KEZAZA-497188 format. One record per residue (C-alpha): residue in one letter; y, x negated, z. Coordinates in nm, 4 decimals, padded with zeros to 6 digits. Layout:
! KEZAZA-497188
<rec residuo="a" c2="Y" c1="X" c3="Z"/>
...
***
This chain:
! KEZAZA-497188
<rec residuo="m" c2="-05.2579" c1="08.1531" c3="-01.9575"/>
<rec residuo="l" c2="-05.2505" c1="07.8102" c3="-02.1200"/>
<rec residuo="e" c2="-05.0120" c1="07.5431" c3="-01.9982"/>
<rec residuo="e" c2="-04.9450" c1="07.2459" c3="-02.2265"/>
<rec residuo="v" c2="-04.9180" c1="06.9792" c3="-01.9583"/>
<rec residuo="t" c2="-05.2535" c1="07.0818" c3="-01.8126"/>
<rec residuo="i" c2="-05.4108" c1="07.0445" c3="-02.1561"/>
<rec residuo="t" c2="-05.2573" c1="06.6986" c3="-02.1883"/>
<rec residuo="r" c2="-05.3614" c1="06.5975" c3="-01.8371"/>
<rec residuo="a" c2="-05.7198" c1="06.7084" c3="-01.9030"/>
<rec residuo="i" c2="-05.7446" c1="06.4916" c3="-02.2148"/>
<rec residuo="i" c2="-05.5895" c1="06.1843" c3="-02.0503"/>
<rec residuo="r" c2="-05.7973" c1="06.2007" c3="-01.7330"/>
<rec residuo="r" c2="-06.1267" c1="06.2731" c3="-01.9072"/>
<rec residuo="y" c2="-06.0758" c1="06.0021" c3="-02.1698"/>
<rec residuo="l" c2="-05.9638" c1="05.7375" c3="-01.9221"/>
<rec residuo="g" c2="-06.2585" c1="05.8250" c3="-01.6991"/>
<rec residuo="k" c2="-06.4935" c1="05.7786" c3="-01.9915"/>
<rec residuo="l" c2="-06.3325" c1="05.4466" c3="-02.0800"/>
<rec residuo="d" c2="-06.3392" c1="05.3283" c3="-01.7182"/>
<rec residuo="q" c2="-06.7115" c1="05.4005" c3="-01.7020"/>
<rec residuo="s" c2="-06.7636" c1="05.1881" c3="-02.0153"/>
<rec residuo="l" c2="-06.5884" c1="04.8699" c3="-01.9057"/>
<rec residuo="e" c2="-06.9188" c1="04.7047" c3="-01.8124"/>
<rec residuo="l" c2="-07.2089" c1="04.7790" c3="-02.0445"/>
<rec residuo="d" c2="-07.5671" c1="04.6812" c3="-02.1001"/>
<rec residuo="a" c2="-07.5108" c1="04.7108" c3="-02.4746"/>
<rec residuo="a" c2="-07.1968" c1="04.7467" c3="-02.6831"/>
<rec residuo="i" c2="-07.2419" c1="04.8559" c3="-03.0432"/>
<rec residuo="v" c2="-06.9654" c1="04.7889" c3="-03.2931"/>
<rec residuo="g" c2="-06.9774" c1="05.0148" c3="-03.5962"/>
<rec residuo="g" c2="-07.0831" c1="05.3783" c3="-03.6086"/>
<rec residuo="g" c2="-07.2911" c1="05.3894" c3="-03.9252"/>
<rec residuo="p" c2="-07.6565" c1="05.4966" c3="-03.9317"/>
<rec residuo="a" c2="-07.7874" c1="05.1666" c3="-03.7919"/>
<rec residuo="g" c2="-07.5401" c1="05.1710" c3="-03.5029"/>
<rec residuo="l" c2="-07.6083" c1="05.5348" c3="-03.4216"/>
<rec residuo="v" c2="-07.9861" c1="05.4897" c3="-03.4206"/>
<rec residuo="a" c2="-07.9568" c1="05.1781" c3="-03.2042"/>
<rec residuo="g" c2="-07.7212" c1="05.3562" c3="-02.9671"/>
<rec residuo="k" c2="-07.9418" c1="05.6594" c3="-02.9332"/>
<rec residuo="k" c2="-08.2503" c1="05.4502" c3="-02.8627"/>
<rec residuo="l" c2="-08.0802" c1="05.2308" c3="-02.6017"/>
<rec residuo="a" c2="-07.9089" c1="05.5194" c3="-02.4251"/>
<rec residuo="q" c2="-08.2308" c1="05.7181" c3="-02.4249"/>
<rec residuo="a" c2="-08.4055" c1="05.4214" c3="-02.2642"/>
<rec residuo="g" c2="-08.1565" c1="05.4375" c3="-01.9781"/>
<rec residuo="y" c2="-07.9293" c1="05.1493" c3="-02.0737"/>
<rec residuo="k" c2="-07.5546" c1="05.1893" c3="-02.0365"/>
<rec residuo="t" c2="-07.4439" c1="05.1876" c3="-02.3980"/>
<rec residuo="a" c2="-07.1210" c1="05.2582" c3="-02.5835"/>
<rec residuo="l" c2="-07.0315" c1="05.2482" c3="-02.9508"/>
<rec residuo="f" c2="-06.6916" c1="05.1489" c3="-03.0914"/>
<rec residuo="e" c2="-06.5923" c1="05.2734" c3="-03.4366"/>
<rec residuo="r" c2="-06.2621" c1="05.1725" c3="-03.5940"/>
<rec residuo="k" c2="-06.2358" c1="05.4777" c3="-03.8198"/>
<rec residuo="l" c2="-06.1610" c1="05.8394" c3="-03.7325"/>
<rec residuo="s" c2="-06.5037" c1="05.9546" c3="-03.8511"/>
<rec residuo="v" c2="-06.8311" c1="05.8166" c3="-03.7222"/>
<rec residuo="g" c2="-07.1180" c1="05.7763" c3="-03.9669"/>
<rec residuo="g" c2="-07.0208" c1="05.4889" c3="-04.1931"/>
<rec residuo="g" c2="-07.0891" c1="05.5163" c3="-04.5647"/>
<rec residuo="m" c2="-07.3671" c1="05.7704" c3="-04.5305"/>
<rec residuo="w" c2="-07.1311" c1="06.0688" c3="-04.5592"/>
<rec residuo="g" c2="-07.0691" c1="06.0003" c3="-04.9283"/>
<rec residuo="g" c2="-07.4308" c1="05.9622" c3="-05.0401"/>
<rec residuo="g" c2="-07.4207" c1="05.7828" c3="-05.3747"/>
<rec residuo="m" c2="-07.0848" c1="05.7841" c3="-05.5544"/>
<rec residuo="m" c2="-06.9762" c1="06.0937" c3="-05.3556"/>
<rec residuo="l" c2="-07.2903" c1="06.2876" c3="-05.4507"/>
<rec residuo="n" c2="-07.3794" c1="06.3872" c3="-05.0985"/>
<rec residuo="e" c2="-07.7524" c1="06.3200" c3="-05.1000"/>
<rec residuo="i" c2="-07.9246" c1="06.0128" c3="-04.9597"/>
<rec residuo="v" c2="-08.2668" c1="05.8620" c3="-05.0225"/>
<rec residuo="v" c2="-08.5031" c1="05.7231" c3="-04.7612"/>
<rec residuo="q" c2="-08.8442" c1="05.5708" c3="-04.8174"/>
<rec residuo="q" c2="-09.1684" c1="05.6857" c3="-04.6582"/>
<rec residuo="e" c2="-09.1537" c1="05.4336" c3="-04.3712"/>
<rec residuo="a" c2="-08.8187" c1="05.5598" c3="-04.2467"/>
<rec residuo="r" c2="-08.8711" c1="05.9329" c3="-04.2873"/>
<rec residuo="r" c2="-09.0126" c1="05.9539" c3="-03.9344"/>
<rec residuo="i" c2="-08.6726" c1="05.8525" c3="-03.7924"/>
<rec residuo="l" c2="-08.5043" c1="06.1409" c3="-03.9752"/>
<rec residuo="e" c2="-08.7750" c1="06.3675" c3="-03.8333"/>
<rec residuo="e" c2="-08.7170" c1="06.2279" c3="-03.4830"/>
<rec residuo="f" c2="-08.3489" c1="06.3185" c3="-03.5097"/>
<rec residuo="g" c2="-08.4284" c1="06.6599" c3="-03.6568"/>
<rec residuo="v" c2="-08.2959" c1="06.5902" c3="-04.0071"/>
<rec residuo="p" c2="-08.4872" c1="06.7783" c3="-04.2784"/>
<rec residuo="s" c2="-08.5880" c1="06.5886" c3="-04.5905"/>
<rec residuo="s" c2="-08.7912" c1="06.6658" c3="-04.9009"/>
<rec residuo="e" c2="-09.0095" c1="06.4553" c3="-05.1266"/>
<rec residuo="f" c2="-08.8575" c1="06.3728" c3="-05.4647"/>
<rec residuo="a" c2="-09.1293" c1="06.1377" c3="-05.5886"/>
<rec residuo="p" c2="-09.4157" c1="05.9594" c3="-05.4098"/>
<rec residuo="g" c2="-09.2535" c1="05.7481" c3="-05.1375"/>
<rec residuo="y" c2="-08.8989" c1="05.8772" c3="-05.2028"/>
<rec residuo="y" c2="-08.7407" c1="06.1436" c3="-04.9794"/>
<rec residuo="t" c2="-08.3943" c1="06.2956" c3="-05.0034"/>
<rec residuo="a" c2="-08.1714" c1="06.4454" c3="-04.7346"/>
<rec residuo="d" c2="-07.8304" c1="06.6085" c3="-04.7376"/>
<rec residuo="s" c2="-07.5927" c1="06.3289" c3="-04.6386"/>
<rec residuo="v" c2="-07.3519" c1="06.5509" c3="-04.4442"/>
<rec residuo="l" c2="-07.6315" c1="06.7125" c3="-04.2460"/>
<rec residuo="a" c2="-07.7995" c1="06.3767" c3="-04.1870"/>
<rec residuo="t" c2="-07.4832" c1="06.2000" c3="-04.0720"/>
<rec residuo="s" c2="-07.3563" c1="06.4756" c3="-03.8456"/>
<rec residuo="t" c2="-07.7004" c1="06.5138" c3="-03.6889"/>
<rec residuo="l" c2="-07.7298" c1="06.1412" c3="-03.6166"/>
<rec residuo="c" c2="-07.3907" c1="06.1545" c3="-03.4434"/>
<rec residuo="s" c2="-07.4767" c1="06.4625" c3="-03.2408"/>
<rec residuo="v" c2="-07.8233" c1="06.3532" c3="-03.1318"/>
<rec residuo="a" c2="-07.7027" c1="06.0045" c3="-03.0345"/>
<rec residuo="a" c2="-07.4212" c1="06.1473" c3="-02.8234"/>
<rec residuo="k" c2="-07.6528" c1="06.3995" c3="-02.6573"/>
<rec residuo="a" c2="-07.8933" c1="06.1148" c3="-02.5750"/>
<rec residuo="g" c2="-07.6179" c1="05.9574" c3="-02.3641"/>
<rec residuo="l" c2="-07.4436" c1="05.7259" c3="-02.6085"/>
<rec residuo="t" c2="-07.0691" c1="05.7091" c3="-02.5403"/>
<rec residuo="i" c2="-06.8765" c1="05.6949" c3="-02.8679"/>
<rec residuo="f" c2="-06.5191" c1="05.5720" c3="-02.9019"/>
<rec residuo="n" c2="-06.3652" c1="05.6247" c3="-03.2444"/>
<rec residuo="l" c2="-06.0314" c1="05.4821" c3="-03.3635"/>
<rec residuo="v" c2="-06.1014" c1="05.1646" c3="-03.1662"/>
<rec residuo="s" c2="-06.1276" c1="04.8210" c3="-03.3302"/>
<rec residuo="v" c2="-06.2815" c1="04.4995" c3="-03.2016"/>
<rec residuo="e" c2="-06.0304" c1="04.2244" c3="-03.2677"/>
<rec residuo="d" c2="-06.1790" c1="03.9383" c3="-03.0673"/>
<rec residuo="v" c2="-06.4596" c1="03.8337" c3="-02.8336"/>
<rec residuo="v" c2="-06.4865" c1="03.6490" c3="-02.5037"/>
<rec residuo="i" c2="-06.7182" c1="03.3457" c3="-02.5056"/>
<rec residuo="r" c2="-06.8534" c1="03.1816" c3="-02.1928"/>
<rec residuo="a" c2="-07.1095" c1="02.8991" c3="-02.2029"/>
<rec residuo="q" c2="-07.1434" c1="02.9459" c3="-02.5811"/>
<rec residuo="r" c2="-07.2425" c1="03.3124" c3="-02.5466"/>
<rec residuo="v" c2="-07.0516" c1="03.6331" c3="-02.6186"/>
<rec residuo="t" c2="-06.9900" c1="03.8112" c3="-02.2896"/>
<rec residuo="s" c2="-06.7187" c1="04.0640" c3="-02.3793"/>
<rec residuo="l" c2="-06.5498" c1="04.2475" c3="-02.6645"/>
<rec residuo="v" c2="-06.1730" c1="04.2564" c3="-02.7049"/>
<rec residuo="i" c2="-06.0607" c1="04.6002" c3="-02.8238"/>
<rec residuo="n" c2="-05.7444" c1="04.7634" c3="-02.9473"/>
<rec residuo="w" c2="-05.6441" c1="05.0872" c3="-03.1158"/>
<rec residuo="s" c2="-05.7159" c1="05.0786" c3="-03.4879"/>
<rec residuo="a" c2="-05.3672" c1="05.2159" c3="-03.5465"/>
<rec residuo="v" c2="-05.2200" c1="04.9065" c3="-03.3781"/>
<rec residuo="q" c2="-05.4052" c1="04.6839" c3="-03.6239"/>
<rec residuo="m" c2="-05.3095" c1="04.8993" c3="-03.9217"/>
<rec residuo="a" c2="-04.9418" c1="04.8948" c3="-03.8260"/>
<rec residuo="g" c2="-04.9434" c1="04.5217" c3="-03.7523"/>
<rec residuo="l" c2="-04.7979" c1="04.5769" c3="-03.4070"/>
<rec residuo="h" c2="-04.7985" c1="04.3049" c3="-03.1446"/>
<rec residuo="v" c2="-04.9811" c1="04.4953" c3="-02.8687"/>
<rec residuo="d" c2="-05.2148" c1="04.3126" c3="-02.6355"/>
<rec residuo="p" c2="-05.5757" c1="04.4365" c3="-02.6203"/>
<rec residuo="l" c2="-05.8225" c1="04.5295" c3="-02.3459"/>
<rec residuo="t" c2="-06.1675" c1="04.3894" c3="-02.2688"/>
<rec residuo="i" c2="-06.5146" c1="04.5421" c3="-02.2501"/>
<rec residuo="k" c2="-06.7866" c1="04.3399" c3="-02.0782"/>
<rec residuo="a" c2="-07.1329" c1="04.3666" c3="-02.2350"/>
<rec residuo="r" c2="-07.4648" c1="04.1967" c3="-02.1706"/>
<rec residuo="w" c2="-07.5515" c1="04.2376" c3="-02.5394"/>
<rec residuo="v" c2="-07.3532" c1="04.3227" c3="-02.8519"/>
<rec residuo="i" c2="-07.4864" c1="04.4715" c3="-03.1746"/>
<rec residuo="d" c2="-07.2703" c1="04.4109" c3="-03.4806"/>
<rec residuo="a" c2="-07.3344" c1="04.7134" c3="-03.7034"/>
<rec residuo="t" c2="-07.0084" c1="04.6959" c3="-03.8977"/>
<rec residuo="g" c2="-07.1710" c1="04.6968" c3="-04.2408"/>
<rec residuo="h" c2="-07.0480" c1="04.4861" c3="-04.5304"/>
<rec residuo="d" c2="-06.7533" c1="04.3539" c3="-04.3262"/>
<rec residuo="s" c2="-06.9661" c1="04.2058" c3="-04.0417"/>
<rec residuo="e" c2="-06.6487" c1="04.2119" c3="-03.8333"/>
<rec residuo="v" c2="-06.7697" c1="04.0741" c3="-03.5002"/>
<rec residuo="l" c2="-06.9562" c1="03.7810" c3="-03.6504"/>
<rec residuo="h" c2="-06.6657" c1="03.6984" c3="-03.8794"/>
<rec residuo="v" c2="-06.4432" c1="03.6764" c3="-03.5698"/>
<rec residuo="i" c2="-06.6935" c1="03.4444" c3="-03.4019"/>
<rec residuo="a" c2="-06.7300" c1="03.2246" c3="-03.7098"/>
<rec residuo="r" c2="-06.3519" c1="03.2001" c3="-03.7462"/>
<rec residuo="k" c2="-06.2528" c1="03.1477" c3="-03.3846"/>
<rec residuo="v" c2="-06.5401" c1="02.9831" c3="-03.2008"/>
<rec residuo="d" c2="-06.6238" c1="02.6138" c3="-03.2165"/>
<rec residuo="a" c2="-06.9942" c1="02.6827" c3="-03.2587"/>
<rec residuo="e" c2="-07.2291" c1="02.7716" c3="-03.5416"/>
<rec residuo="l" c2="-07.3927" c1="03.1065" c3="-03.6094"/>
<rec residuo="l" c2="-07.7725" c1="03.1184" c3="-03.6222"/>
<rec residuo="t" c2="-07.7668" c1="03.1253" c3="-04.0040"/>
<rec residuo="a" c2="-07.8626" c1="02.8622" c3="-04.2595"/>
<rec residuo="s" c2="-07.4988" c1="02.7652" c3="-04.3111"/>
<rec residuo="g" c2="-07.3792" c1="02.8259" c3="-03.9561"/>
<rec residuo="k" c2="-07.1312" c1="03.0782" c3="-04.0985"/>
<rec residuo="v" c2="-07.1346" c1="03.4342" c3="-04.2290"/>
<rec residuo="m" c2="-07.3185" c1="03.3809" c3="-04.5572"/>
<rec residuo="g" c2="-07.1973" c1="03.6945" c3="-04.7364"/>
<rec residuo="e" c2="-07.3835" c1="03.9685" c3="-04.9185"/>
<rec residuo="r" c2="-07.5324" c1="03.9318" c3="-05.2646"/>
<rec residuo="s" c2="-07.5477" c1="04.1824" c3="-05.5498"/>
<rec residuo="l" c2="-07.7409" c1="04.5099" c3="-05.5387"/>
<rec residuo="w" c2="-08.1219" c1="04.4881" c3="-05.5263"/>
<rec residuo="a" c2="-08.2584" c1="04.7861" c3="-05.3372"/>
<rec residuo="e" c2="-08.6194" c1="04.6761" c3="-05.2884"/>
<rec residuo="q" c2="-08.5386" c1="04.3261" c3="-05.1666"/>
<rec residuo="a" c2="-08.2417" c1="04.4395" c3="-04.9611"/>
<rec residuo="e" c2="-08.4441" c1="04.7015" c3="-04.7757"/>
<rec residuo="s" c2="-08.7069" c1="04.4534" c3="-04.6599"/>
<rec residuo="d" c2="-08.4467" c1="04.1860" c3="-04.5858"/>
<rec residuo="t" c2="-08.2470" c1="04.4274" c3="-04.3711"/>
<rec residuo="l" c2="-08.5324" c1="04.4382" c3="-04.1212"/>
<rec residuo="a" c2="-08.6003" c1="04.0651" c3="-04.1386"/>
<rec residuo="n" c2="-08.2315" c1="03.9905" c3="-04.0819"/>
<rec residuo="t" c2="-08.1987" c1="04.2279" c3="-03.7872"/>
<rec residuo="r" c2="-08.1974" c1="03.9580" c3="-03.5247"/>
<rec residuo="e" c2="-07.9789" c1="03.7492" c3="-03.2979"/>
<rec residuo="a" c2="-07.7067" c1="03.5882" c3="-03.5065"/>
<rec residuo="f" c2="-07.5165" c1="03.4255" c3="-03.2196"/>
<rec residuo="p" c2="-07.6078" c1="03.4081" c3="-02.8509"/>
<rec residuo="g" c2="-07.5519" c1="03.7589" c3="-02.7171"/>
<rec residuo="v" c2="-07.5013" c1="03.9222" c3="-03.0579"/>
<rec residuo="y" c2="-07.7534" c1="04.1008" c3="-03.2793"/>
<rec residuo="t" c2="-07.6997" c1="04.2193" c3="-03.6334"/>
<rec residuo="a" c2="-07.8018" c1="04.5624" c3="-03.7606"/>
<rec residuo="g" c2="-07.7810" c1="04.7515" c3="-04.0886"/>
<rec residuo="m" c2="-07.5937" c1="04.6092" c3="-04.3847"/>
<rec residuo="c" c2="-07.4241" c1="04.3639" c3="-04.1502"/>
<rec residuo="a" c2="-07.7600" c1="04.1882" c3="-04.1128"/>
<rec residuo="n" c2="-07.7816" c1="04.1152" c3="-04.4848"/>
<rec residuo="a" c2="-07.4140" c1="04.0231" c3="-04.5111"/>
<rec residuo="v" c2="-07.4453" c1="03.7728" c3="-04.2271"/>
<rec residuo="f" c2="-07.7708" c1="03.6142" c3="-04.3413"/>
<rec residuo="g" c2="-07.6885" c1="03.6147" c3="-04.7129"/>
<rec residuo="s" c2="-07.9096" c1="03.8813" c3="-04.8639"/>
<rec residuo="y" c2="-07.8620" c1="04.1731" c3="-05.1040"/>
<rec residuo="r" c2="-07.6974" c1="04.5133" c3="-05.0724"/>
<rec residuo="m" c2="-07.9126" c1="04.8203" c3="-05.1208"/>
<rec residuo="g" c2="-07.6914" c1="05.1069" c3="-05.2359"/>
<rec residuo="p" c2="-07.7520" c1="05.4684" c3="-05.1248"/>
<rec residuo="v" c2="-08.1040" c1="05.4222" c3="-04.9880"/>
<rec residuo="f" c2="-08.0776" c1="05.4378" c3="-04.6107"/>
<rec residuo="g" c2="-08.4258" c1="05.3816" c3="-04.4734"/>
<rec residuo="g" c2="-08.3602" c1="05.0172" c3="-04.4002"/>
<rec residuo="m" c2="-08.0464" c1="05.1095" c3="-04.2074"/>
<rec residuo="l" c2="-08.2377" c1="05.3498" c3="-03.9841"/>
<rec residuo="l" c2="-08.5246" c1="05.1087" c3="-03.9264"/>
<rec residuo="s" c2="-08.2811" c1="04.8246" c3="-03.8579"/>
<rec residuo="g" c2="-08.1066" c1="05.0235" c3="-03.5860"/>
<rec residuo="e" c2="-08.4430" c1="05.0989" c3="-03.4289"/>
<rec residuo="k" c2="-08.5460" c1="04.7318" c3="-03.4371"/>
<rec residuo="a" c2="-08.2145" c1="04.6094" c3="-03.2945"/>
<rec residuo="a" c2="-08.2437" c1="04.8560" c3="-03.0076"/>
<rec residuo="a" c2="-08.6027" c1="04.7552" c3="-02.9334"/>
<rec residuo="e" c2="-08.5211" c1="04.3851" c3="-02.9268"/>
<rec residuo="v" c2="-08.2076" c1="04.4261" c3="-02.7172"/>
<rec residuo="a" c2="-08.3959" c1="04.6531" c3="-02.4759"/>
<rec residuo="a" c2="-08.6657" c1="04.3886" c3="-02.4395"/>
<rec residuo="r" c2="-08.4050" c1="04.1217" c3="-02.3656"/>
<rec residuo="l" c2="-08.2361" c1="04.3479" c3="-02.1103"/>
<rec residuo="a" c2="-08.5676" c1="04.4266" c3="-01.9456"/>
<rec residuo="a" c2="-08.6323" c1="04.0525" c3="-01.9204"/>
<rec residuo="g" c2="-08.3057" c1="04.0148" c3="-01.7295"/>
<rec residuo="e" c2="-08.1146" c1="03.8438" c3="-02.0099"/>
***
């Protein structure tokens, strides 16, 4: 026999327990695209308390749609091993070019990351940060629906030793910092420099180079890295995204291990 209030109570208690356990994190990842999911999986697997916050209903970013809603993605040789690590099948199209079904790839990244211990919160937006001694120490979160409706509802706070901004083209966390904080980002202009036009080859290499600390306590990952540091977009080739998430996780893990 099913009783409706018991169903409701189960959801409320389990969710609030999960949220309560995520109020103080080693790493908070904002944005649930491929870079964020890879970073989250790696950090959680390494034993760090990690949660991911995605403002949309679905987790996976732009990878679901492949290229122009043709649900295939391309990865280059260097990144194929990450698909293999997650258990995503791929096939060679031409030397150095591999394709994978975008729906299978995205859903598998989500599943494997969650099974590795990454806590994922969807429908949650980061609307602000907490800065102490010129370093980000916390994220300020609210329901995405509150933002969409323009409601005046005060947010809650998540403390994190490190933050990874993996919000893609929008670079949401770093835009908040640049707009609200009386301090410069670690970019040439001191601000979010913005993405340039599509150039797959250059963008893929720049994604890795730009995966780095962009403000004390905050790393970039994925397309956010290029948007913040002023490089190109890459279109539906996703190897750089995967490799960026891996690099961000490795660097954050090293900083955590050093006690930072």
